[in-house]
C-alpha positions in Angstrom: 0.0 -0.5 0.0 1.0 3.4 -1.2 2.2 5.8 1.7 0.2 9.2 2.2 1.6 12.0 2.6 -1.3 14.6 3.6 -4.3 13.7 5.6 -7.6 15.6 7.4 -7.3 15.7 11.5 -10.8 16.3 13.3 -12.0 15.8 16.8 -13.8 12.8 17.7 -16.0 14.4 20.0 -19.3 14.3 18.0 -21.0 16.2 20.2 -19.5 19.4 19.4 -21.1 20.8 16.4 -18.7 22.7 13.8 -15.8 21.4 15.3 -12.6 23.1 13.7 -10.6 20.5 11.2 -6.8 20.2 10.6 -5.2 19.8 7.2 -1.8 18.9 6.6 -0.8 19.6 3.2 2.6 18.0 2.2 3.7 16.5 -0.6 3.8 17.9 -4.3 0.6 19.5 -6.2 -0.8 17.5 -9.0 -4.1 17.1 -11.1 -4.1 13.3 -10.4 -2.3 10.8 -8.6 0.5 9.1 -10.0 2.4 7.6 -6.8 -0.2 8.4 -4.4 1.2 11.0 -2.3 -0.2 14.0 -4.2 -2.4 16.4 -3.4 -5.1 16.7 -6.1 -7.9 18.5 -6.2 -10.6 16.2 -6.1 -9.2 14.5 -3.0 -8.9 18.1 -1.5 -12.7 18.7 -2.4 -14.3 15.5 -1.1 -12.1 15.5 2.4 -13.1 19.6 2.4 -16.8 19.0 2.1 -17.1 16.5 4.5 -17.3 18.2 7.5 -17.9 21.9 8.6 -16.8 24.1 11.1 -13.3 26.2 10.8 -10.2 24.6 9.0 -6.2 25.0 9.6 -4.4 24.0 7.0 -0.8 23.2 7.7 1.8 23.6 4.1 4.9 21.9 3.5 5.2 22.1 -0.4 7.4 22.9 -3.0 5.0 23.3 -5.2 3.8 21.5 -8.3 0.8 22.1 -11.0 -0.2 25.7 -11.2 -3.9 24.7 -12.4 -4.2 22.5 -9.4 -3.0 24.6 -6.9 -5.3 27.4 -8.7 -8.8 25.0 -7.9 -7.2 24.5 -4.2 -7.1 28.1 -3.7 -10.7 28.6 -5.4 -12.3 25.8 -2.5 -10.4 27.2 0.0 -11.4 31.3 -0.5 -15.0 30.1 -1.3 -15.6 27.8 1.8 -18.0 29.2 4.9 -15.7 28.6 7.8 -12.6 30.5 8.7 -9.1 29.4 7.0 -6.4 29.4 8.4 -2.8 28.8 7.0 0.4 28.2 8.8 3.3 27.6 7.2 5.8 25.1 8.9 8.4 24.0 6.6 8.0 25.3 2.8 5.3 27.1 0.6 7.3 27.3 -2.6 6.1 27.8 -6.2 2.1 26.9 -6.8 1.9 26.3 -3.1 2.2 29.6 -2.2 -0.6 30.5 -4.5 -2.4 28.1 -1.9 -1.3 29.6 0.8 -2.7 33.4 -0.2 -6.2 32.2 0.4 -6.0 31.7 3.9 -7.9 34.2 6.0 -4.9 34.3 8.3 -1.5 33.3 7.2 0.8 32.5 9.5 4.8 31.4 8.9 6.9 29.5 11.4 10.3 31.2 12.1 12.0 28.2 10.4 10.5 28.6 7.1 10.8 29.4 4.5 8.4 30.9 1.3 9.7 30.9 -2.5 7.5 33.2 -6.0 8.8 32.4 -9.0 7.5 32.8 -12.9 5.4 29.7 -13.7 7.3 27.0 -16.5 6.7 24.4 -18.7 7.6 22.5 -21.8 6.6 22.9 -25.7 7.8 21.2 -28.6 6.9 22.4 -32.4 7.3 25.3 -35.0 7.4 28.5 -34.1 4.0 29.2 -33.6 3.9 26.5 -30.8 6.6 28.2 -29.1 4.8 31.3 -29.5 1.5 30.0 -28.3 3.2 28.4 -25.3 4.7 31.9 -24.3 1.6 33.7 -24.4 0.2 30.9 -21.7 2.8 31.5 -19.3 2.8 35.5 -19.5 -1.2 34.6 -18.8 -0.6 32.2 -16.0 1.3 34.8 -14.6 -1.4 37.3 -14.6 -3.4 34.9 -13.1 -0.8 33.9 -10.1 0.1 37.8 -10.0 -3.9 38.3 -8.8 -3.8 35.9 -6.1 0.0 37.8 -4.4 -1.5 41.3 -5.2 -5.1 40.6 -3.6 -3.1 39.1 -0.1 0.0 42.1 0.1 -1.0 45.3 -1.5 2.2 45.4 -3.4 2.1 46.4 -7.1 2.1 44.2 -9.6 5.3 45.2 -10.8 7.1 44.7 -8.4 5.5 41.5 -7.8 6.3 40.5 -11.2 9.8 41.6 -10.4 10.0 39.6 -7.8 8.9 36.5 -10.0 11.5 37.1 -12.6 14.2 36.7 -10.0 12.8 33.3 -8.6 12.7 34.8 -5.1 13.0 33.3 -1.6 11.8 34.6 1.8 12.1 34.5 5.0 9.4 34.6 8.1 9.8 38.2 9.1 10.3 38.8 4.9 7.2 37.1 4.6 5.4 39.3 6.8 7.2 42.9 5.9 5.9 41.7 2.5 2.5 41.2 3.0 2.3 37.2 2.3 1.9 36.4 5.8 0.3 37.8 8.6 2.3 36.5 11.4 4.8 34.3 12.8 3.9 31.3 14.6 5.0 31.2 18.4 6.3 34.9 18.6 5.2 36.7 21.8 6.4 39.8 21.6 3.5 41.2 20.6 1.8 39.2 23.6 4.1 40.1 26.2 3.6 43.8 24.9 0.0 43.8 25.5 -0.1 42.1 29.2 3.0 45.1 30.2 1.1 48.3 31.2 2.0 51.5 29.6 3.9 53.4 31.5 3.3 57.6 31.0 6.2 59.5 29.4 7.8 61.5 31.9 8.0 65.1 30.5 11.6 66.7 31.0 12.6 69.3 33.2 12.1 72.5 32.3 15.9 74.5 31.8 18.9 73.6 31.1 19.0 69.4 32.1 16.2 68.7 29.7 17.5 70.1 26.9 20.8 68.3 27.6 19.1 64.7 28.1 17.8 65.2 24.9 20.7 66.4 22.9 22.4 63.0 25.0 19.5 60.9 23.1 19.7 62.6 19.5 23.7 61.8 19.6 23.2 58.3 20.7 21.2 58.1 17.9 23.1 59.4 15.0 26.2 56.8 16.9 23.8 54.0 16.1 23.0 55.0 12.1 26.9 55.4 12.2 27.0 52.1 13.5 24.1 50.6 10.7 25.9 52.3 8.1 29.2 50.2 8.4 27.4 47.0 8.0 25.7 47.8 4.6 25.1 43.5 4.7 23.0 43.7 8.2 19.2 43.1 8.1 16.7 41.8 10.2 15.7 39.6 7.3 16.5 37.5 4.3 15.3 37.9 0.8 16.8 35.6 -1.6 17.1 36.0 -5.1 19.8 34.0 -7.2 19.5 36.6 -10.0 20.8 39.3 -7.4 23.2 37.0 -5.6 24.3 36.5 -9.2 25.0 39.9 -10.0 26.4 40.3 -6.5 28.9 37.9 -7.4 29.9 39.4 -10.7 30.0 43.0 -9.2 33.1 42.1 -7.6 34.8 39.9 -9.9 34.0 42.7 -12.5 37.0 45.2 -12.1 39.5 45.0 -14.5 42.2 45.9 -12.3 43.3 42.7 -11.0 42.6 41.2 -14.4 44.8 40.6 -17.6 43.8 42.2 -20.7 43.4 39.4 -23.6 46.3 40.7 -25.7 48.3 40.4 -22.5 47.2 37.0 -21.9 47.7 35.7 -25.9 51.0 37.0 -25.7 51.7 34.7 -22.4 50.7 31.8 -23.6 52.3 32.0 -27.3 55.5 32.3 -24.9 54.9 29.3 -23.1 54.4 27.3 -26.2 57.4 27.7 -27.2 
C-alpha cells in the first residue's frame, strides 16, 4: 500500500458541532495521483466538504501543478468557515498560491516561501512556441492576482520578484504581506500584557535640553554603526539573480585582470 503524505485531523467528539478541522498538506500538488502522495483537487474537495467549521491548513510543499493549485485556492476561498494557513516548512511555487487563500496566514520562524515565474515544456514549430509563451504570460497574470490580493503590493514589484525567483523567510514574508504573523511569536502578547508607562516630561531648563541632546547623539551613533554594516539586515530575501549579480560585481573589476592581448602573448611564449 502506498504511503499518503497528507491527511485531515478532526476532533472525535461528535457532540461538538462544527468542530475545527486540521489539514496537513505535505507533498507535491498535482492534477492526478501518480504515486499516491500527491495532493489533488478532487481528493481535496471531497475531504474539505466532508465536514464543516473552521479549518487550519498546515503547508509544507515545494509546489507542483499551478492549475491544480488554483483549484484548491478557489475551494479554500469559497469555503464558508474561516481558513487559517500555517506554513511550517516550505510553501514554494504553486504552494505559495494556495497559502494566499487563508483568511489568516501564519509562517513558522524557520519556514521559507518562494515565488517564481511559471514554467512548462513545449515542442513544435515557432507558432507553437509563441503559444506557449502567451500561455505562460497569462498564467503569471493569474498568479499575480492572488499575490496582489493578499499583499497589496504593486503588480510591477511582484512581477520583478517572480522574475528573480525570490525566496524569503518568515520576517520578510510578514513584511511584504505574504503572511500576517509569525508562529510562536510572543512579543506582541508580552507587549499587550505590559502596562503602558506614562511618558516622563523633561524638566524645564538646561537639564532637559542636555538629555535631549544626549539622546540625539546616541541615535546618530547607532545610525553610523548601521551604515558601517551594509550587509546587516533583520530579514532575508534571497534571489538567485541578485546573488549572481552581486558576485559578478565583485569580480568585474578590470584592475586585477590580465588583458586578453597580454594573456595571448604569455600563452604564446609557453608554447615555444
